[in-house]
C-alpha positions as CSV (number, residue, x, y, z in Angstrom):
1,M,-20.3,12.1,2.9
2,K,-20.4,15.3,1.0
3,C,-17.2,17.2,0.6
4,E,-15.5,19.9,-1.5
5,I,-12.0,18.9,-2.8
6,S,-9.5,21.5,-4.0
7,E,-5.8,21.4,-4.8
8,Y,-3.6,23.9,-3.1
9,Q,0.1,24.8,-3.8
10,L,2.1,26.2,-0.9
11,R,4.4,29.1,-1.4
12,S,7.3,26.6,-1.1
13,G,6.1,24.5,-4.0
14,S,4.6,21.7,-2.0
15,R,1.1,20.6,-3.3
16,G,-1.8,18.9,-1.7
17,L,-5.6,18.5,-1.3
18,I,-7.8,20.4,1.0
19,V,-11.0,18.6,1.7
20,N,-13.8,20.7,3.3
21,V,-16.4,18.6,5.0
22,S,-18.9,21.0,6.5
23,G,-19.8,20.1,10.1
24,A,-17.1,17.4,10.4
25,P,-16.2,16.7,14.1
26,V,-12.6,15.8,13.3
27,M,-9.6,16.8,11.2
28,V,-7.6,14.0,9.4
29,T,-4.2,14.6,7.7
30,Q,-1.7,12.7,5.7
31,F,1.7,14.2,4.6
32,Q,3.7,12.1,2.1
33,F,7.2,12.1,0.8
34,R,8.8,9.8,-1.8
35,A,11.3,8.9,0.9
36,G,10.8,5.1,1.4
37,N,13.3,2.4,1.3
38,R,14.1,2.6,-2.4
39,Y,15.4,6.1,-2.0
40,V,18.0,5.2,0.6
41,K,21.4,6.2,-0.9
42,D,23.2,2.9,0.0
43,Y,20.1,0.8,-0.5
44,A,22.0,-2.5,-1.0
45,S,23.6,-2.3,2.5
46,K,21.4,0.2,4.5
47,S,17.9,-0.4,3.3
48,Q,16.3,0.2,6.7
49,T,17.6,3.8,7.0
50,A,14.2,5.2,5.9
51,H,12.3,3.0,8.4
52,I,14.5,4.1,11.3
53,M,14.1,7.7,10.2
54,E,10.3,7.3,10.3
55,H,10.5,5.9,13.8
56,M,12.6,8.9,14.9
57,A,10.2,11.4,13.4
58,F,8.3,12.0,16.7
59,G,11.5,12.4,18.8
60,A,13.4,15.5,19.7
61,S,12.7,18.5,17.5
62,D,13.1,22.3,17.5
63,G,10.0,22.5,19.6
64,F,10.5,19.6,22.0
65,A,13.4,18.2,23.9
66,T,12.2,14.6,23.8
67,G,9.8,12.4,22.0
68,H,8.0,11.9,25.4
69,D,7.3,15.6,25.6
70,Y,6.1,15.7,22.1
71,D,3.7,12.8,22.5
72,A,2.3,14.1,25.8
73,T,1.6,17.4,24.2
74,F,0.1,16.0,21.0
75,T,-2.2,13.5,22.6
76,R,-3.4,15.7,25.4
77,N,-7.0,15.9,24.0
78,G,-7.1,12.4,22.5
79,A,-5.4,13.3,19.2
80,Y,-3.6,10.5,17.3
81,H,-0.4,10.5,15.3
82,N,1.6,7.9,13.4
83,A,3.8,7.3,10.4
84,Y,4.6,4.5,8.1
85,T,7.2,3.6,5.5
86,D,7.2,1.3,2.5
87,D,9.5,1.0,-0.6
88,I,8.2,4.3,-2.1
89,S,6.4,6.4,0.5
90,M,7.0,7.8,4.0
91,V,3.6,9.1,5.3
92,Y,2.9,11.1,8.5
93,E,-0.7,11.0,9.6
94,A,-2.9,12.4,12.4
95,T,-6.5,12.6,13.6
96,C,-7.9,15.1,16.1
97,A,-11.1,16.6,17.3
98,D,-12.3,19.7,15.4
99,F,-11.8,22.0,18.4
100,E,-8.0,21.6,18.3
101,W,-7.4,21.2,14.5
102,D,-5.1,24.2,14.3
103,R,-3.0,23.2,17.4
104,V,-2.5,19.7,16.0
105,L,-1.5,20.8,12.5
106,Q,1.1,23.1,14.0
107,L,2.5,20.3,16.1
108,Q,2.8,18.1,13.0
109,R,5.1,20.8,11.6
110,Y,7.7,20.0,14.2
111,A,7.9,16.3,13.3
112,I,8.0,16.9,9.6
113,C,10.1,20.1,9.3
114,A,12.2,20.3,12.4
115,P,13.4,16.9,13.7
116,K,16.7,16.7,15.5
117,F,17.6,13.0,14.9
118,N,19.8,12.8,18.0
119,E,21.9,9.8,19.1
120,D,19.7,8.8,22.0
121,D,16.6,8.6,19.8
122,F,18.6,6.7,17.2
123,A,19.8,4.0,19.7
124,S,16.3,3.6,21.0
125,E,14.5,3.3,17.6
126,V,17.2,1.0,16.2
127,G,16.1,-1.5,18.9
128,T,12.5,-0.9,18.2
129,V,12.9,-1.5,14.4
130,R,14.9,-4.7,15.1
131,S,12.0,-6.0,17.3
132,E,9.4,-5.1,14.6
133,L,11.2,-6.8,11.8
134,T,12.0,-9.9,13.9
135,G,8.3,-10.3,14.5
136,Y,7.5,-10.1,10.8
137,L,9.8,-13.1,10.2
138,S,7.2,-15.5,11.7
139,Q,4.3,-14.1,9.4
140,A,3.9,-16.1,6.2
141,E,2.8,-13.3,4.0
142,R,5.6,-11.0,5.2
143,V,8.1,-13.6,4.2
144,L,6.6,-14.9,1.0
145,W,5.5,-11.8,-0.9
146,P,8.8,-9.9,-0.8
147,R,10.4,-13.0,-2.2
148,M,7.7,-13.2,-4.9
149,A,8.5,-9.6,-5.9
150,Q,12.2,-10.2,-5.9
151,A,11.8,-13.3,-8.1
152,M,9.9,-11.2,-10.7
153,G,12.6,-8.5,-10.8
154,E,11.5,-5.9,-8.3
155,D,14.5,-4.4,-6.4
156,T,13.0,-4.8,-3.0
157,K,14.4,-6.4,0.2
158,T,13.1,-9.1,2.4
159,F,12.6,-8.4,6.1
160,Q,15.6,-10.6,6.9
161,E,17.7,-8.5,4.5
162,G,16.4,-5.4,6.1
163,L,17.2,-6.7,9.6
164,D,20.7,-7.6,8.5
165,S,21.2,-4.0,7.2
166,I,20.5,-2.3,10.5
167,S,24.0,-2.7,11.9
168,N,25.4,-0.8,8.9
169,I,23.3,2.3,9.6
170,T,24.4,5.4,11.5
171,V,22.5,8.5,12.7
172,D,24.3,10.5,10.0
173,D,22.7,8.2,7.3
174,V,19.3,9.1,8.8
175,R,20.1,12.8,8.7
176,Q,21.3,12.6,5.1
177,H,18.3,10.7,4.0
178,Y,16.0,13.3,5.6
179,A,17.9,16.2,3.8
180,R,17.7,14.4,0.5
181,T,14.1,13.4,0.6
182,H,12.2,15.9,2.8
183,T,12.1,18.8,0.4
184,A,9.3,21.1,-0.5
185,G,8.9,19.8,-4.0
186,N,8.8,16.2,-2.8
187,M,5.9,16.8,-0.3
188,R,2.3,16.0,-1.0
189,F,-0.6,16.2,1.5
190,V,-4.3,15.7,2.1
191,V,-6.0,17.6,4.9
192,A,-9.7,17.1,5.6
193,G,-12.1,18.6,8.1
194,N,-14.6,21.3,8.7
195,F,-12.9,24.4,7.2
196,D,-16.0,26.6,6.7
197,G,-14.7,30.1,7.4
198,R,-11.2,28.7,8.2
199,L,-9.6,28.2,4.8
200,T,-7.4,31.3,5.1
201,Q,-6.2,30.2,8.5
202,L,-5.6,26.6,7.3
203,R,-3.5,27.9,4.3
204,D,-1.5,30.2,6.6
205,I,-0.6,27.3,8.9
206,L,0.3,25.0,5.9
207,N,2.6,27.7,4.6
208,T,4.6,27.5,7.8
209,F,5.8,24.0,6.7
210,E,9.2,25.1,5.6
211,L,11.5,22.6,3.9
212,G,14.6,22.7,1.7
213,D,14.5,23.1,-2.1
214,G,14.1,19.9,-4.1
215,D,12.0,18.3,-6.8
216,R,9.5,15.4,-6.7
217,L,11.6,12.3,-6.8
218,P,10.8,9.8,-9.6
219,I,9.4,6.4,-8.9
220,P,12.1,3.7,-9.6
221,V,11.6,1.5,-12.6
222,D,12.0,-2.3,-12.4
223,E,12.0,-4.7,-15.3
224,I,9.5,-7.4,-14.5
225,H,9.9,-10.9,-15.8
226,S,8.6,-14.5,-15.3
227,A,10.4,-16.6,-12.7
228,P,10.6,-20.3,-11.7
229,A,8.4,-21.4,-8.9
230,F,10.0,-21.6,-5.5
231,A,9.4,-22.8,-1.9
232,I,10.5,-21.3,1.4
233,R,10.7,-24.4,3.6
234,R,9.5,-24.1,7.2
235,K,9.1,-27.6,8.7
236,D,7.2,-26.2,11.6
237,V,4.5,-24.5,9.5
238,P,1.8,-27.0,8.4
239,G,-0.5,-24.6,6.6
240,I,1.1,-23.7,3.3
241,G,1.2,-20.1,2.2
242,L,0.4,-19.9,-1.5
243,G,1.2,-16.9,-3.7
244,I,0.5,-16.5,-7.4
245,S,1.5,-13.3,-9.2
246,I,0.7,-12.4,-12.9
247,A,2.0,-9.2,-14.3
248,V,1.8,-6.9,-17.3
249,P,4.6,-4.4,-18.1
250,R,2.3,-1.3,-18.1
251,K,0.1,0.8,-15.9
252,L,-3.5,-0.2,-16.4
253,N,-6.0,2.6,-17.1
254,D,-8.8,3.4,-14.7
255,I,-11.5,1.4,-16.5
256,E,-9.2,-1.6,-16.9
257,A,-8.4,-1.4,-13.2
258,Q,-12.1,-1.1,-12.3
259,A,-12.9,-4.1,-14.5
260,M,-10.3,-6.2,-12.6
261,D,-11.8,-5.1,-9.3
262,V,-15.1,-6.4,-10.5
263,L,-13.6,-9.7,-11.6
264,N,-11.7,-10.1,-8.3
265,H,-15.1,-9.9,-6.6
266,I,-16.6,-12.4,-8.9
267,L,-13.7,-14.8,-8.3
268,N,-13.0,-14.3,-4.6
269,G,-15.2,-11.7,-3.1
270,T,-17.7,-13.8,-1.2
271,L,-18.4,-17.3,0.1
272,H,-20.4,-17.9,-3.1
273,S,-17.7,-16.7,-5.5
274,R,-16.2,-18.7,-8.3
275,I,-12.9,-19.6,-6.7
276,Q,-13.1,-18.9,-2.9
277,G,-16.8,-20.0,-2.7
278,E,-16.2,-23.2,-4.7
279,A,-13.0,-24.0,-2.7
280,R,-15.0,-23.5,0.5
281,R,-17.8,-25.7,-0.7
282,R,-15.3,-28.5,-1.5
283,G,-13.4,-28.0,1.9
284,L,-10.2,-27.0,0.2
285,L,-9.4,-23.9,2.1
286,Y,-10.7,-21.3,4.6
287,Y,-10.0,-18.1,2.7
288,M,-8.5,-16.9,-0.6
289,W,-8.0,-13.4,-1.9
290,S,-7.1,-11.8,-5.2
291,Q,-6.3,-8.2,-6.0
292,L,-4.9,-5.9,-8.6
293,S,-2.0,-3.6,-7.9
294,T,-1.2,-0.8,-10.4
295,F,2.2,0.8,-10.3
296,E,4.0,3.4,-12.4
297,H,5.4,1.0,-15.0
298,N,3.6,-2.3,-14.4
299,S,0.5,-3.9,-12.9
300,S,0.2,-7.2,-11.0
301,W,-2.7,-9.5,-10.5
302,D,-2.1,-11.5,-7.3
303,F,-3.7,-14.5,-5.6
304,G,-3.0,-15.6,-2.0
305,A,-4.2,-18.3,0.4
306,Q,-3.2,-20.6,3.2
307,V,-3.8,-24.2,2.1
308,N,-3.2,-27.6,3.6
309,L,-0.5,-29.5,1.7
310,N,-2.8,-32.2,0.2
311,N,-5.2,-29.6,-1.1
312,L,-2.7,-27.4,-3.0
313,P,-3.0,-29.2,-6.4
314,A,-6.8,-28.9,-6.3
315,V,-6.7,-25.2,-5.4
316,V,-4.3,-24.4,-8.2
317,D,-6.4,-26.4,-10.6
318,L,-9.4,-24.3,-9.6
319,V,-7.6,-21.0,-10.0
320,R,-6.4,-22.1,-13.5
321,E,-9.8,-23.3,-14.6
322,E,-11.6,-20.2,-13.5
323,I,-9.2,-17.9,-15.2
324,E,-9.5,-20.0,-18.3
325,R,-13.2,-19.6,-18.2
326,V,-12.9,-15.8,-18.1
327,C,-10.5,-15.9,-21.1
328,D,-13.0,-18.1,-22.9
329,G,-15.6,-15.4,-22.5
330,E,-17.5,-17.0,-19.6
331,V,-18.5,-14.0,-17.6
332,D,-22.1,-14.2,-16.6
333,E,-24.2,-11.0,-16.8
334,A,-25.9,-11.9,-13.5
335,D,-22.5,-12.3,-11.8
336,L,-21.4,-9.0,-13.3
337,A,-24.6,-7.2,-12.0
338,E,-24.2,-8.7,-8.6
339,A,-20.5,-7.7,-8.4
340,K,-21.3,-4.1,-9.4
341,S,-24.0,-3.8,-6.8
342,Y,-21.7,-5.1,-4.1
343,L,-18.9,-2.7,-5.1
344,L,-21.2,0.2,-5.2
345,G,-22.4,-0.5,-1.7
346,R,-18.8,-1.0,-0.4
347,H,-17.7,2.2,-2.0
348,Q,-20.4,4.1,-0.2
349,M,-19.6,2.4,3.0
350,N,-15.8,3.1,2.6
351,T,-16.3,6.9,2.1
352,Q,-18.6,7.7,5.0
353,T,-16.0,9.1,7.4
354,V,-13.4,11.9,7.1
355,G,-10.6,9.4,7.6
356,Q,-11.9,7.1,4.9
357,I,-12.1,10.0,2.4
358,V,-8.5,11.0,3.2
359,S,-7.2,7.5,2.7
360,Y,-9.1,7.1,-0.5
361,L,-7.9,10.3,-2.0
362,A,-4.3,9.9,-0.8
363,D,-3.8,6.5,-2.3
364,R,-4.1,7.9,-5.8
365,Y,-3.0,11.5,-5.3
366,F,0.3,10.5,-3.7
367,F,0.9,8.0,-6.5
368,D,0.4,9.9,-9.7
369,G,-1.1,13.3,-8.7
370,I,-4.6,12.5,-9.9
371,I,-7.6,13.6,-7.8
372,D,-9.8,10.6,-8.0
373,D,-13.1,12.2,-6.9
374,P,-15.1,9.5,-5.0
375,D,-18.3,10.9,-6.5
376,E,-17.2,9.7,-9.9
377,I,-16.6,6.0,-8.9
378,P,-20.2,4.8,-9.1
379,A,-20.3,5.7,-12.8
380,R,-17.0,4.0,-13.4
381,I,-18.2,0.8,-11.7
382,E,-21.4,0.9,-13.7
383,S,-19.5,1.3,-17.0
384,V,-17.6,-2.0,-16.6
385,T,-18.6,-4.5,-19.3
386,R,-18.1,-8.3,-19.8
387,E,-15.9,-7.4,-22.8
388,Q,-13.6,-5.2,-20.8
389,I,-13.1,-7.9,-18.1
390,I,-12.4,-10.6,-20.7
391,E,-10.0,-8.4,-22.7
392,T,-8.0,-7.2,-19.7
393,T,-7.7,-10.8,-18.3
394,R,-6.5,-12.0,-21.7
395,D,-3.9,-9.3,-21.7
396,F,-2.5,-10.5,-18.5
397,I,-2.3,-14.0,-19.8
398,R,-0.9,-13.0,-23.2
399,H,2.2,-11.4,-21.6
400,N,3.1,-14.7,-19.9
401,C,4.8,-13.0,-17.0
402,W,4.2,-14.8,-13.7
403,T,5.5,-16.9,-10.8
404,L,4.3,-19.1,-8.0
405,G,5.6,-19.3,-4.4
406,L,5.0,-21.5,-1.4
407,Y,5.9,-21.0,2.3
408,G,5.7,-23.8,4.9
409,S,6.4,-27.5,5.3
410,T,6.7,-28.3,1.6
411,D,9.5,-28.2,-1.0
412,K,10.6,-27.1,-4.5
413,A,9.2,-30.3,-6.1
414,M,5.7,-29.3,-5.0
415,A,6.2,-25.8,-6.2
416,D,7.4,-27.1,-9.6
417,S,4.4,-29.4,-10.0
418,L,2.0,-26.5,-9.2
419,Q,3.8,-24.3,-11.7
420,E,3.3,-27.0,-14.3
421,K,-0.4,-27.0,-13.7
422,L,-0.7,-23.3,-13.9
423,S,1.5,-23.0,-17.0
424,K,-1.4,-24.5,-19.0
425,L,-3.0,-21.0,-18.8
426,F,-0.2,-19.4,-20.9
């Protein structure tokens, strides 16, 4: 989808991207603050303050007496709004028909700039957040991966720890978190739609988003390290959740990250891939994934699967063997060409709607302020070489920073035996 991307700074100091998509039938927006869990003042004991605040965002405001009134007005013509919180970000998002883009954008201002955070909304949303987190406790990945991150040194909280913190939080904590994080300098946005002849009107509306003074908050720094394998024992869960995380203490550059995306496709992207495909052929598992995550000060290469207990050793052996093959230079040119072709096609498919373009741009822009033009990605994919894949993989292994975790009806002895198998890589 053809679009024009420009960066715009509001009079208040907030910055964002305006994406003009001529003829688009919808407008899509995301407004982001570094206001997630890690920015909570009393993080150790009140980590869910940010999450509760996010739930209260569409409650009473300067323009609406209740959240019910706000939602009824917002969704009148089918428009959608939501928000989400993670350790770093709090993001407000909306989608609406083109004919009401200006009305919806003005309504978003009430939630972002003028919430009331009253006691009734607080009591209601505390119950909602408790219910949400309780549901997560029965999901293997939601339990396993926060523990993986903690083991390697990330100052994150498990969902159980978050649940335990809720009783410590007051509505004043929510108000203080909002005042500290929702400042003009800490806001970023991406707004996309058909703005032909409307750019002045759009900028005028965005400039009504008035917030207090404040700078962009820095991303917290964690010291990542290796950790012993562990098992979270759940006797009633027969399928074992397996997690493997390998880290380097630096942010990968764009071409290194693209090389790892290509490699992840070669290893786990299809049913004929080198790990997932071979494991399926041998009847070892149903599905395995691997992905790269790049952060401000470190990058992680993660593998996850659900595996029957008896198959765990063979699966870990297969992961180790295939990574060893890459380190030994065994990256086939035919596999490389096939992976590039696949990723080029998926990139084109993943940027064919206004919403997809916003999500793509926001991921990078909110993280480090870089405008990662989707039109430049095909050339980046094509530029990946065997040598880049091999060298980047070797760098992960050279740093010897990793852990392995299990979730289900297993024990520490199994985790230790699998760690011993994997340790032959390093």
